[in-house]
GUKE-37388 format. One line per field, with one value per atom (N, C-alpha, C): residue number from 1; residue in one letter; chain; atom name; x negated, y negated, z. Coordinates in steps of 0.02 Angstrom, whole numbers, plus 50000, padded with zeros to 5 digits. Layout:
residues N
i: c(NUM;...)
aa: c(a;...)
ch: c(A;...)
at: c(CA;...)
c1: c(X;...)
c2: c(Y;...)
c3: c(Z;...)
//
This chain:
residues 236
i: c(1;1;1;2;2;2;3;3;3;4;4;4;5;5;5;6;6;6;7;7;7;8;8;8;9;9;9;10;10;10;11;11;11;12;12;12;13;13;13;14;14;14;15;15;15;16;16;16;17;17;17;18;18;18;19;19;19;20;20;20;21;21;21;22;22;22;23;23;23;24;24;24;25;25;25;26;26;26;27;27;27;28;28;28;29;29;29;30;30;30;31;31;31;32;32;32;33;33;33;34;34;34;35;35;35;36;36;36;37;37;37;38;38;38;39;39;39;40;40;40;41;41;41;42;42;42;43;43;43;44;44;44;45;45;45;46;46;46;47;47;47;48;48;48;49;49;49;50;50;50;51;51;51;52;52;52;53;53;53;54;54;54;55;55;55;56;56;56;57;57;57;58;58;58;59;59;59;60;60;60;61;61;61;62;62;62;63;63;63;64;64;64;65;65;65;66;66;66;67;67;67;68;68;68;69;69;69;70;70;70;71;71;71;72;72;72;73;73;73;74;74;74;75;75;75;76;76;76;77;77;77;78;78;78;79;79;79;80;80;80;81;81;81;82;82;82;83;83;83;84;84;84;85;85;85;86;86;86;87;87;87;88;88;88;89;89;89;90;90;90;91;91;91;92;92;92;93;93;93;94;94;94;95;95;95;96;96;96;97;97;97;98;98;98;99;99;99;100;100;100;101;101;101;102;102;102;103;103;103;104;104;104;105;105;105;106;106;106;107;107;107;108;108;108;109;109;109;110;110;110;111;111;111;112;112;112;113;113;113;114;114;114;115;115;115;116;116;116;117;117;117;118;118;118;119;119;119;120;120;120;121;121;121;122;122;122;123;123;123;124;124;124;125;125;125;126;126;126;127;127;127;128;128;128;129;129;129;130;130;130;131;131;131;132;132;132;133;133;133;134;134;134;135;135;135;136;136;136;137;137;137;138;138;138;139;139;139;140;140;140;141;141;141;142;142;142;143;143;143;144;144;144;145;145;145;146;146;146;147;147;147;148;148;148;149;149;149;150;150;150;151;151;151;152;152;152;153;153;153;154;154;154;155;155;155;156;156;156;157;157;157;158;158;158;159;159;159;160;160;160;161;161;161;162;162;162;163;163;163;164;164;164;165;165;165;166;166;166;167;167;167;168;168;168;169;169;169;170;170;170;171;171;171;172;172;172;173;173;173;174;174;174;175;175;175;176;176;176;177;177;177;178;178;178;179;179;179;180;180;180;181;181;181;182;182;182;183;183;183;184;184;184;185;185;185;186;186;186;187;187;187;188;188;188;189;189;189;190;190;190;191;191;191;192;192;192;193;193;193;194;194;194;195;195;195;196;196;196;197;197;197;198;198;198;199;199;199;200;200;200;201;201;201;202;202;202;203;203;203;204;204;204;205;205;205;206;206;206;207;207;207;208;208;208;209;209;209;210;210;210;211;211;211;212;212;212;213;213;213;214;214;214;215;215;215;216;216;216;217;217;217;218;218;218;219;219;219;220;220;220;221;221;221;222;222;222;223;223;223;224;224;224;225;225;225;226;226;226;227;227;227;228;228;228;229;229;229;230;230;230;231;231;231;232;232;232;233;233;233;234;234;234;235;235;235;236;236;236)
aa: c(x;x;x;x;x;x;x;x;x;x;x;x;x;x;x;x;x;x;x;x;x;x;x;x;x;x;x;x;x;x;x;x;x;x;x;x;x;x;x;x;x;x;x;x;x;x;x;x;x;x;x;x;x;x;x;x;x;x;x;x;x;x;x;x;x;x;x;x;x;x;x;x;x;x;x;x;x;x;x;x;x;x;x;x;x;x;x;x;x;x;x;x;x;x;x;x;x;x;x;x;x;x;x;x;x;x;x;x;x;x;x;x;x;x;x;x;x;x;x;x;x;x;x;x;x;x;x;x;x;x;x;x;x;x;x;x;x;x;x;x;x;x;x;x;x;x;x;x;x;x;x;x;x;x;x;x;x;x;x;x;x;x;x;x;x;x;x;x;x;x;x;x;x;x;x;x;x;x;x;x;x;x;x;x;x;x;x;x;x;x;x;x;x;x;x;x;x;x;x;x;x;x;x;x;x;x;x;x;x;x;x;x;x;x;x;x;x;x;x;x;x;x;x;x;x;x;x;x;x;x;x;x;x;x;x;x;x;x;x;x;x;x;x;x;x;x;x;x;x;x;x;x;x;x;x;x;x;x;x;x;x;x;x;x;x;x;x;x;x;x;x;x;x;x;x;x;x;x;x;x;x;x;x;x;x;x;x;x;x;x;x;x;x;x;x;x;x;x;x;x;x;x;x;x;x;x;x;x;x;x;x;x;x;x;x;x;x;x;x;x;x;x;x;x;x;x;x;x;x;x;x;x;x;x;x;x;x;x;x;x;x;x;x;x;x;x;x;x;x;x;x;x;x;x;x;x;x;x;x;x;x;x;x;x;x;x;x;x;x;x;x;x;x;x;x;x;x;x;x;x;x;x;x;x;x;x;x;x;x;x;x;x;x;x;x;x;x;x;x;x;x;x;x;x;x;x;x;x;x;x;x;x;x;x;x;x;x;x;x;x;x;x;x;x;x;x;x;x;x;x;x;x;x;x;x;x;x;x;x;x;x;x;x;x;x;x;x;x;x;x;x;x;x;x;x;x;x;x;x;x;x;x;x;x;x;x;x;x;x;x;x;x;x;x;x;x;x;x;x;x;x;x;x;x;x;x;x;x;x;x;x;x;x;x;x;x;x;x;x;x;x;x;x;x;x;x;x;x;x;x;x;x;x;x;x;x;x;x;x;x;x;x;x;x;x;x;x;x;x;x;x;x;x;x;x;x;x;x;x;x;x;x;x;x;x;x;x;x;x;x;x;x;x;x;x;x;x;x;x;x;x;x;x;x;x;x;x;x;x;x;x;x;x;x;x;x;x;x;x;x;x;x;x;x;x;x;x;x;x;x;x;x;x;x;x;x;x;x;x;x;x;x;x;x;x;x;x;x;x;x;x;x;x;x;x;x;x;x;x;x;x;x;x;x;x;x;x;x;x;x;x;x;x;x;x;x;x;x;x;x;x;x;x;x;x;x;x;x;x;x;x;x;x;x;x;x;x;x;x;x;x;x;x;x;x;x;x;x;x;x;x;x;x;x;x;x;x;x;x;x;x;x;x;x;x;x;x;x;x;x;x;x;x;x;x;x;x;x;x;x;x;x;x;x;x;x;x;x)
ch: c(A;A;A;A;A;A;A;A;A;A;A;A;A;A;A;A;A;A;A;A;A;A;A;A;A;A;A;A;A;A;A;A;A;A;A;A;A;A;A;A;A;A;A;A;A;A;A;A;A;A;A;A;A;A;A;A;A;A;A;A;A;A;A;A;A;A;A;A;A;A;A;A;A;A;A;A;A;A;A;A;A;A;A;A;A;A;A;A;A;A;A;A;A;A;A;A;A;A;A;A;A;A;A;A;A;A;A;A;A;A;A;A;A;A;A;A;A;A;A;A;A;A;A;A;A;A;A;A;A;A;A;A;A;A;A;A;A;A;A;A;A;A;A;A;A;A;A;A;A;A;A;A;A;A;A;A;A;A;A;A;A;A;A;A;A;A;A;A;A;A;A;A;A;A;A;A;A;A;A;A;A;A;A;A;A;A;A;A;A;A;A;A;A;A;A;A;A;A;A;A;A;A;A;A;A;A;A;A;A;A;A;A;A;A;A;A;A;A;A;A;A;A;A;A;A;A;A;A;A;A;A;A;A;A;A;A;A;A;A;A;A;A;A;A;A;A;A;A;A;A;A;A;A;A;A;A;A;A;A;A;A;A;A;A;A;A;A;A;A;A;A;A;A;A;A;A;A;A;A;A;A;A;A;A;A;A;A;A;A;A;A;A;A;A;A;A;A;A;A;A;A;A;A;A;A;A;A;A;A;A;A;A;A;A;A;A;A;A;A;A;A;A;A;A;A;A;A;A;A;A;A;A;A;A;A;A;A;A;A;A;A;A;A;A;A;A;A;A;A;A;A;A;A;A;A;A;A;A;A;A;A;A;A;A;A;A;A;A;A;A;A;A;A;A;A;A;A;A;A;A;A;A;A;A;A;A;A;A;A;A;A;A;A;A;A;A;A;A;A;A;A;A;A;A;A;A;A;A;A;A;A;A;A;A;A;A;A;A;A;A;A;A;A;A;A;A;A;A;A;A;A;A;A;A;A;A;A;A;A;A;A;A;A;A;A;A;A;A;A;A;A;A;A;A;A;A;A;A;A;A;A;A;A;A;A;A;A;A;A;A;A;A;A;A;A;A;A;A;A;A;A;A;A;A;A;A;A;A;A;A;A;A;A;A;A;A;A;A;A;A;A;A;A;A;A;A;A;A;A;A;A;A;A;A;A;A;A;A;A;A;A;A;A;A;A;A;A;A;A;A;A;A;A;A;A;A;A;A;A;A;A;A;A;A;A;A;A;A;A;A;A;A;A;A;A;A;A;A;A;A;A;A;A;A;A;A;A;A;A;A;A;A;A;A;A;A;A;A;A;A;A;A;A;A;A;A;A;A;A;A;A;A;A;A;A;A;A;A;A;A;A;A;A;A;A;A;A;A;A;A;A;A;A;A;A;A;A;A;A;A;A;A;A;A;A;A;A;A;A;A;A;A;A;A;A;A;A;A;A;A;A;A;A;A;A;A;A;A;A;A;A;A;A;A;A;A;A;A;A;A;A;A;A;A;A;A;A;A;A;A;A;A;A;A;A;A;A;A;A;A;A;A;A;A;A;A;A;A;A;A;A;A;A;A;A;A;A;A;A;A;A;A;A;A;A;A;A;A)
at: c(N;CA;C;N;CA;C;N;CA;C;N;CA;C;N;CA;C;N;CA;C;N;CA;C;N;CA;C;N;CA;C;N;CA;C;N;CA;C;N;CA;C;N;CA;C;N;CA;C;N;CA;C;N;CA;C;N;CA;C;N;CA;C;N;CA;C;N;CA;C;N;CA;C;N;CA;C;N;CA;C;N;CA;C;N;CA;C;N;CA;C;N;CA;C;N;CA;C;N;CA;C;N;CA;C;N;CA;C;N;CA;C;N;CA;C;N;CA;C;N;CA;C;N;CA;C;N;CA;C;N;CA;C;N;CA;C;N;CA;C;N;CA;C;N;CA;C;N;CA;C;N;CA;C;N;CA;C;N;CA;C;N;CA;C;N;CA;C;N;CA;C;N;CA;C;N;CA;C;N;CA;C;N;CA;C;N;CA;C;N;CA;C;N;CA;C;N;CA;C;N;CA;C;N;CA;C;N;CA;C;N;CA;C;N;CA;C;N;CA;C;N;CA;C;N;CA;C;N;CA;C;N;CA;C;N;CA;C;N;CA;C;N;CA;C;N;CA;C;N;CA;C;N;CA;C;N;CA;C;N;CA;C;N;CA;C;N;CA;C;N;CA;C;N;CA;C;N;CA;C;N;CA;C;N;CA;C;N;CA;C;N;CA;C;N;CA;C;N;CA;C;N;CA;C;N;CA;C;N;CA;C;N;CA;C;N;CA;C;N;CA;C;N;CA;C;N;CA;C;N;CA;C;N;CA;C;N;CA;C;N;CA;C;N;CA;C;N;CA;C;N;CA;C;N;CA;C;N;CA;C;N;CA;C;N;CA;C;N;CA;C;N;CA;C;N;CA;C;N;CA;C;N;CA;C;N;CA;C;N;CA;C;N;CA;C;N;CA;C;N;CA;C;N;CA;C;N;CA;C;N;CA;C;N;CA;C;N;CA;C;N;CA;C;N;CA;C;N;CA;C;N;CA;C;N;CA;C;N;CA;C;N;CA;C;N;CA;C;N;CA;C;N;CA;C;N;CA;C;N;CA;C;N;CA;C;N;CA;C;N;CA;C;N;CA;C;N;CA;C;N;CA;C;N;CA;C;N;CA;C;N;CA;C;N;CA;C;N;CA;C;N;CA;C;N;CA;C;N;CA;C;N;CA;C;N;CA;C;N;CA;C;N;CA;C;N;CA;C;N;CA;C;N;CA;C;N;CA;C;N;CA;C;N;CA;C;N;CA;C;N;CA;C;N;CA;C;N;CA;C;N;CA;C;N;CA;C;N;CA;C;N;CA;C;N;CA;C;N;CA;C;N;CA;C;N;CA;C;N;CA;C;N;CA;C;N;CA;C;N;CA;C;N;CA;C;N;CA;C;N;CA;C;N;CA;C;N;CA;C;N;CA;C;N;CA;C;N;CA;C;N;CA;C;N;CA;C;N;CA;C;N;CA;C;N;CA;C;N;CA;C;N;CA;C;N;CA;C;N;CA;C;N;CA;C;N;CA;C;N;CA;C;N;CA;C;N;CA;C;N;CA;C;N;CA;C;N;CA;C;N;CA;C;N;CA;C;N;CA;C;N;CA;C;N;CA;C;N;CA;C;N;CA;C;N;CA;C;N;CA;C;N;CA;C;N;CA;C;N;CA;C;N;CA;C;N;CA;C;N;CA;C;N;CA;C;N;CA;C;N;CA;C;N;CA;C;N;CA;C;N;CA;C;N;CA;C;N;CA;C;N;CA;C;N;CA;C;N;CA;C;N;CA;C;N;CA;C;N;CA;C;N;CA;C;N;CA;C;N;CA;C;N;CA;C;N;CA;C;N;CA;C;N;CA;C;N;CA;C;N;CA;C;N;CA;C)
c1: c(49958;50000;49956;49900;49854;49825;49813;49786;49835;49900;49951;49955;49951;49953;49893;49834;49774;49778;49807;49816;49861;49914;49960;49925;49881;49843;49798;49767;49724;49764;49827;49870;49885;49897;49911;49849;49790;49728;49722;49743;49741;49789;49849;49896;49863;49826;49795;49744;49705;49653;49684;49736;49765;49818;49835;49887;49953;49974;50036;50095;50143;50202;50244;50280;50321;50382;50390;50449;50495;50543;50583;50623;50640;50680;50640;50574;50532;50506;50523;50491;50525;50589;50624;50614;50557;50546;50529;50547;50534;50460;50440;50370;50332;50365;50330;50305;50345;50325;50264;50261;50203;50139;50146;50088;50062;50109;50089;50055;50082;50052;49982;49974;49909;49859;49882;49838;49814;49860;49842;49792;49804;49759;49690;49687;49622;49590;49622;49596;49583;49631;49627;49636;49591;49597;49653;49699;49756;49739;49757;49752;49819;49824;49887;49942;49924;49974;49993;49945;49960;50010;50004;50053;50122;50126;50191;50221;50180;50202;50224;50184;50199;50263;50271;50331;50393;50384;50440;50462;50414;50431;50470;50447;50481;50552;50558;50623;50671;50645;50687;50708;50663;50679;50731;50726;50776;50796;50748;50761;50725;50744;50708;50633;50617;50546;50509;50540;50507;50502;50551;50548;50489;50479;50423;50356;50352;50290;50275;50327;50319;50297;50328;50312;50240;50219;50151;50100;50112;50066;50060;50116;50117;50079;50092;50059;49984;49963;49891;49858;49894;49868;49857;49905;49900;49843;49835;49780;49712;49708;49646;49636;49686;49680;49698;49731;49750;49813;49816;49875;49919;49979;50026;50063;50075;50109;50182;50210;50282;50324;50305;50345;50344;50286;50282;50325;50321;50360;50435;50456;50527;50553;50513;50533;50539;50492;50494;50556;50573;50633;50696;50700;50759;50768;50712;50716;50740;50714;50735;50810;50834;50906;50948;50924;50960;50962;50912;50909;50940;50974;51007;50958;50897;50846;50841;50893;50899;50845;50831;50779;50711;50697;50634;50633;50689;50694;50681;50711;50701;50629;50597;50527;50482;50492;50452;50464;50527;50544;50512;50510;50482;50408;50375;50303;50285;50336;50323;50300;50241;50210;50251;50276;50313;50377;50430;50492;50534;50501;50537;50545;50588;50602;50674;50700;50770;50782;50733;50740;50741;50695;50692;50756;50781;50842;50901;50908;50964;50954;50892;50878;50894;50879;50894;50969;51009;51082;51104;51077;51096;51075;51016;50994;51044;51068;51115;51184;51203;51267;51266;51211;51207;51195;51174;51164;51227;51279;51342;51330;51280;51266;51292;51358;51390;51389;51377;51373;51311;51257;51193;51196;51221;51224;51269;51323;51367;51328;51287;51246;51193;51164;51114;51146;51206;51241;51260;51281;51300;51241;51183;51123;51103;51111;51092;51137;51202;51251;51253;51242;51251;51187;51132;51068;51048;51016;50993;50928;50936;50878;50872;50811;50800;50821;50845;50866;50807;50746;50687;50663;50693;50675;50723;50695;50737;50778;50844;50889;50890;50907;50915;50975;50970;51027;51045;51109;51133;51168;51153;51183;51257;51297;51369;51382;51340;51345;51336;51286;51272;51329;51353;51408;51472;51483;51542;51539;51478;51470;51485;51464;51478;51553;51585;51657;51695;51674;51706;51701;51644;51632;51673;51685;51719;51793;51818;51887;51940;51924;51971;51956;51912;51895;51914;51975;52001;51955;51924;51881;51821;51787;51729;51749;51807;51830;51844;51873;51888;51823;51774;51709;51675;51679;51647;51677;51743;51775;51756;51751;51733;51662;51616;51546;51536;51572;51567;51585;51637;51658;51604;51573;51520;51459;51442;51385;51397;51458;51476;51470;51496;51495;51423;51379;51309;51266;51297;51260;51213;51231;51187;51211;51255;51278;51256;51222;51198;51232;51241;51272;51222;51158;51107;51116;51110;51114;51050;51051;50991;50936;50954;50906;50872;50911;50883;50836;50854;50812;50746;50748;50687;50641;50671;50631;50611;50637;50621;50547;50514;50444;50436;50420;50411;50354;50364;50311;50255;50193;50135;50129;50114;50106;50036;50035;49971;49941;49876;49842;49843;49857;49857;49790;49742;49676;49635;49601;49559;49491;49459;49392;49345;49301;49258;49214;49190;49143;49177;49243;49278;49287;49262;49269;49337;49368;49433;49426;49367;49355;49293;49298;49241;49186;49123;49068;49052;49070;49053;49104;49169;49222;49255;49242;49273;49350;49374;49445;49458;49522;49538;49516;49491;49462;49511;49576;49625;49630;49632;49636;49572;49515;49450;49442;49463;49457;49501;49562;49607;49578;49546;49517;49461;49425;49369;49392)
c2: c(50060;50000;49937;49942;49885;49873;49930;49924;49887;49906;49874;49799;49781;49710;49673;49705;49675;49667;49717;49713;49654;49644;49588;49521;49520;49459;49442;49493;49481;49452;49476;49448;49375;49359;49289;49246;49274;49237;49224;49273;49265;49210;49208;49154;49087;49086;49024;49000;49047;49028;49006;49042;49028;48973;48950;48899;48921;48983;49008;48971;48950;48915;48961;48931;48970;48998;49063;49095;49114;49072;49080;49145;49170;49231;49293;49286;49342;49336;49282;49270;49304;49320;49348;49422;49449;49520;49543;49606;49635;49637;49617;49620;49556;49507;49445;49409;49410;49376;49410;49477;49514;49495;49483;49462;49395;49349;49282;49287;49330;49339;49368;49418;49449;49399;49356;49304;49258;49241;49197;49232;49297;49335;49343;49348;49356;49289;49235;49168;49152;49173;49158;49083;49051;48979;48965;48921;48903;48842;48845;48786;48751;48695;48658;48703;48742;48785;48844;48868;48924;48903;48841;48816;48812;48790;48787;48857;48906;48975;49002;48989;49014;48984;48918;48885;48906;48918;48941;49011;49054;49121;49115;49074;49065;49037;48990;48960;49013;49056;49107;49160;49178;49227;49199;49134;49098;49135;49146;49180;49142;49154;49122;49137;49199;49219;49180;49174;49138;49064;49037;48967;48957;49005;49001;49004;49049;49056;48991;48964;48902;48844;48839;48786;48791;48854;48865;48848;48872;48857;48782;48749;48677;48639;48656;48622;48633;48695;48709;48672;48665;48628;48555;48526;48455;48445;48493;48489;48489;48528;48532;48470;48426;48366;48376;48432;48445;48406;48383;48345;48393;48404;48449;48413;48448;48418;48405;48360;48344;48406;48447;48506;48556;48566;48610;48584;48519;48487;48494;48490;48496;48565;48617;48685;48690;48658;48659;48623;48566;48528;48570;48600;48640;48699;48731;48788;48765;48709;48682;48667;48639;48624;48687;48738;48802;48836;48822;48851;48804;48752;48702;48667;48660;48623;48553;48514;48449;48400;48398;48352;48368;48433;48454;48435;48444;48425;48350;48310;48237;48219;48253;48239;48254;48313;48332;48284;48268;48223;48154;48130;48064;48060;48119;48121;48132;48139;48146;48078;48077;48014;47977;48013;47981;48020;48007;48046;48024;48005;47981;48038;48086;48141;48162;48197;48218;48266;48310;48357;48319;48271;48231;48191;48161;48120;48162;48222;48265;48294;48308;48331;48277;48215;48158;48152;48164;48163;48217;48278;48334;48322;48292;48277;48232;48180;48134;48165;48210;48245;48288;48327;48371;48333;48270;48228;48188;48196;48158;48083;48063;47993;47979;47974;47975;47909;47854;47789;47786;47815;47811;47844;47907;47937;47899;47869;47828;47768;47738;47681;47701;47761;47786;47795;47825;47835;47769;47721;47655;47621;47622;47591;47624;47691;47728;47712;47702;47689;47617;47571;47500;47460;47493;47457;47429;47371;47339;47372;47429;47467;47461;47451;47447;47512;47507;47567;47612;47585;47625;47663;47647;47681;47739;47798;47857;47849;47857;47851;47916;47909;47968;48009;48075;48119;48156;48170;48203;48269;48319;48385;48385;48414;48420;48457;48506;48545;48499;48456;48410;48360;48333;48285;48317;48381;48416;48422;48431;48435;48367;48314;48248;48233;48252;48241;48278;48339;48379;48344;48311;48278;48214;48178;48113;48117;48176;48181;48157;48159;48136;48065;48031;47962;47919;47891;47856;47804;47763;47709;47738;47787;47817;47858;47892;47933;47890;47831;47785;47762;47744;47722;47779;47839;47897;47910;47911;47925;47873;47810;47756;47766;47779;47787;47851;47904;47968;47959;47921;47907;47870;47821;47782;47826;47870;47914;47961;47985;48029;47993;47932;47893;47879;47866;47850;47913;47972;48034;48052;48031;48043;48100;48142;48200;48262;48308;48369;48430;48481;48543;48588;48570;48611;48610;48667;48671;48644;48631;48608;48660;48723;48777;48775;48763;48760;48700;48644;48584;48596;48632;48647;48693;48743;48794;48777;48722;48702;48684;48712;48697;48662;48598;48562;48594;48597;48623;48573;48601;48556;48531;48467;48438;48455;48486;48503;48442;48436;48379;48387;48331;48331;48313;48296;48277;48338;48336;48391;48385;48443;48440;48401;48362;48318;48356;48416;48452;48505;48508;48560;48537;48578;48561;48584;48543;48561;48569;48551;48555;48598;48641;48684;48642;48653;48615;48638;48701;48728;48710;48717;48705;48638;48604;48540;48545;48607;48618;48629;48621;48637;48708;48719;48784;48841;48829;48883;48906;48857;48875;48907;48881;48906;48979;48995;49064;49111;49087;49129;49142;49091;49098;49149;49152;49197;49268)
c3: c(50000;50000;50000;50038;50040;49971;49935;49867;49821;49828;49786;49799;49864;49882;49853;49858;49832;49756;49723;49650;49632;49671;49658;49670;49721;49735;49676;49646;49588;49531;49524;49471;49485;49549;49566;49554;49568;49555;49480;49441;49368;49346;49378;49364;49380;49435;49458;49406;49380;49332;49266;49244;49179;49180;49241;49248;49215;49229;49200;49230;49188;49213;49256;49304;49350;49312;49314;49284;49342;49357;49417;49418;49360;49360;49379;49385;49404;49475;49510;49574;49633;49628;49685;49693;49674;49676;49746;49760;49825;49839;49898;49918;49902;49871;49853;49915;49968;50030;50060;50053;50080;50044;49978;49939;49964;49978;50002;50070;50114;50180;50173;50128;50118;50089;50043;50016;50071;50116;50172;50218;50232;50276;50246;50180;50146;50131;50153;50144;50070;50027;49956;49946;49909;49898;49849;49869;49827;49785;49721;49678;49679;49643;49639;49610;49559;49527;49571;49611;49656;49709;49734;49783;49752;49689;49655;49652;49631;49626;49694;49745;49812;49840;49833;49859;49819;49753;49712;49733;49749;49774;49838;49884;49948;49937;49891;49875;49848;49802;49772;49823;49868;49920;49968;49983;50023;50087;50129;50193;50248;50311;50367;50365;50344;50341;50286;50227;50173;50189;50226;50247;50294;50339;50387;50350;50300;50261;50224;50191;50153;50198;50256;50304;50327;50343;50366;50313;50251;50196;50184;50187;50174;50229;50292;50347;50346;50330;50327;50269;50214;50157;50174;50210;50229;50279;50324;50373;50337;50283;50244;50200;50199;50158;50085;50070;50001;49983;49921;49897;49859;49883;49851;49795;49741;49684;49700;49661;49669;49659;49611;49596;49654;49684;49742;49799;49810;49864;49851;49788;49772;49791;49778;49797;49873;49909;49982;50009;49979;49999;49986;49927;49909;49956;49974;50020;50089;50113;50178;50177;50123;50117;50117;50081;50078;50146;50188;50255;50307;50282;50326;50373;50352;50389;50358;50368;50334;50356;50421;50445;50414;50407;50377;50303;50270;50199;50190;50233;50230;50241;50288;50304;50244;50213;50155;50097;50086;50030;50038;50100;50113;50098;50094;50082;50009;49967;49895;49868;49839;49818;49765;49716;49662;49647;49684;49676;49617;49562;49503;49453;49469;49423;49431;49382;49385;49443;49458;49514;49580;49588;49650;49660;49607;49612;49636;49609;49629;49699;49717;49785;49836;49818;49863;49875;49823;49830;49879;49871;49914;49986;49996;50064;50099;50065;50096;50104;50059;50067;50130;50138;50196;50261;50254;50314;50329;50287;50294;50289;50251;50237;50167;50160;50094;50057;50092;50059;50014;50038;50001;49933;49927;49860;49812;49838;49796;49769;49812;49792;49740;49750;49703;49634;49633;49570;49537;49579;49553;49520;49554;49526;49460;49458;49398;49339;49354;49301;49280;49327;49313;49313;49330;49333;49265;49266;49204;49181;49147;49125;49049;49025;48953;48919;48858;48822;48806;48813;48800;48862;48920;48982;48993;49008;49018;49082;49075;49132;49172;49236;49278;49255;49261;49246;49310;49318;49378;49361;49401;49390;49406;49362;49374;49440;49454;49516;49578;49575;49631;49638;49583;49585;49612;49597;49623;49699;49726;49799;49831;49798;49825;49822;49766;49760;49815;49830;49882;49950;49962;50026;50034;49979;49984;49966;49950;49926;49976;50041;50092;50115;50078;50095;50035;50034;49975;49945;49987;49961;49923;49954;49923;49862;49866;49810;49749;49760;49705;49672;49713;49687;49650;49678;49646;49577;49572;49508;49455;49477;49431;49405;49451;49433;49393;49411;49376;49302;49290;49221;49182;49214;49181;49166;49213;49203;49144;49138;49082;49015;49014;48952;48929;48978;48961;48954;48958;48948;49005;49066;49123;49168;49142;49179;49141;49174;49142;49171;49130;49154;49188;49185;49218;49294;49325;49398;49429;49493;49528;49522;49527;49521;49452;49400;49332;49325;49357;49354;49389;49445;49483;49444;49411;49378;49307;49281;49213;49207;49157;49146;49078;49078;49014;48973;48908;48865;48861;48864;48858;48786;48780;48714;48687;48629;48599;48565;48574;48543;48467;48433;48360;48332;48375;48351;48333;48277;48256;48290;48305;48334;48287;48317;48277;48228;48249;48207;48163;48163;48125;48053;48005;47934;47909;47868;47837;47762;47735;47662;47650;47600;47583;47551;47574;47546;47475;47458;47393;47340;47357;47307;47314;47370;47385;47389;47403;47414;47488;47509;47579;47595;47655;47673;47663;47679;47672;47600;47552;47481;47457;47482;47461;47481;47542;47567;47527;47509;47470;47400;47373;47306;47306;47363;47367;47381)
//
């Protein structure tokens, strides 16, 4: 069994080296938490991507044990002076919310250096919903819908799932419900409502943009035929 754990650790190290994107549908596998514990026990050095992978595993497992592991890994990283990525922190916030640890979620969120992302925006709404601070998310939505933002600046988008939770919370509060319905309509008109769930937003991995620049020393023309290399090779 120790061999199997060690083998899994080697795979995670390979992920770390290759910077493999997090595939959330593969993370909730049995024994994943044991692998994380074994990595910790063997003092495996975590990279930025490894923390994302580890926190995503903990988030997907969504148990008191995985929350404890995530919290421990995060605290030890901060003690070492390591800077955790926004994406890793988002998984930690989401896990804390799922475990009803709202104060912890707020604390982690407050330490995110640049919370300007669609995942962060929606997590912030959920934090205030679970804290019963319902005026704030209404104000956030109002600013997003009515703010004087240039058409060249990407507007915030809100998950239909998250908005449904807010609607459920304010449905018995006429004043807030009226404001919500008004803002909800404006967000829809401006295309700022997405059908993606919060889980999908967290697990989404943007494709890396490939450089269009050619290597400086790479030849594209044959020196002998003065034709493009591809044509020259075919001719030969």
